[in-house]
N, C-alpha and C positions, 0 to 999 in steps of 0.2 A: 780651721777654716781661713783660707787666706784672707787677707785685706781686699781684695777685689770681690771674692765670694760675700762676705760680709755687708759690704757696700751694695752688690745687687740685691742681696736679698732686703738690707735696710729698704734700699728704693721700692721694691715691689709690697715691701708692706706699708709703706709710707702711701704709696699710691692706692691701695687696698682700703686703706683706713680712711683717706679723703673720699674715695669711693663711697663708701659704707656711709660716710657722714651725710654725703649728697643725697643716698638712697633712705637716710633717716629723717631726712629733712632738717638738717641741721642749718642754721643760717651760716654763711659765709665766714662771718666776725662772730660768731658764736667762740666763746671762751676756749673751750674743750679743741675745737679746730684750729685755734691760732697758737694755742701751747703744743698742739702736734708737729705744726709746721716747726716753732721755736724748737722741738728737741730734734727732729730732723736738720735742721742747720746747725743745731750742736754737734750732733753725729757727723755730717760731713765736716766741719771745722776740726774735731779731733783727728780725722783721718787726711787732714792735708788739703783740705777743698774751704778754706774760709769763705762763709758765705753771710752777707747780711739779710734782713728783710728786703730790701731795695734791691739787691741784688738778684734775690730768687722773685721778685715782681718782674723785674726785667727778662729774666729766663721765662716766666710763666708768658710773658707777651710774644715772647721768640715761639713759644708752644702753638700759641693762638694764629701767629702768621706764618709758621711751617707747615705744610701739609701732609708731611709725613708724622711728625710730634702729635699735631691737631688729631689727627685720626686713629693714631695708635691711642691716644688719651681716651677719644670718644668711642672707640672699640671696646675699652674696658667699661666706660659708662657713658651713656649718653649724658651730654653737659659735664662730664668732668673737666676738660680744657678748662672752661668758661668759670666753673667754679674755684678750680685752683688759681687762675687768676684773680679773681676777686678776691679771695682770700690772702692770696700774697701782697694786692694792693693793699687790703685793710692793716693787714701787719706792717707794711713799710711806712704808711701815714701814722701807722701807732708810734713808730721809733724803735720798734725791737730791731 
């Protein structure tokens, strides 16, 4: 599997897990949700895309403001764009 294939799989699995956490009623700042984001950011860093919790929070804010990205996330699971942003903001505040 090429690096770009691995990254596409990781992105899809990450979003699926975030959607599952939302459906399961896990709070955005639940330890398991926060750890899932940290693992995703570590994966990105290992593949040449360094990203801090603050960087990720900025990206998720963009997802909320951009119609295409917001609709794509909301199409996967209603509330996902907002949940992802709340979780990213909580991670950024924690200093991870």
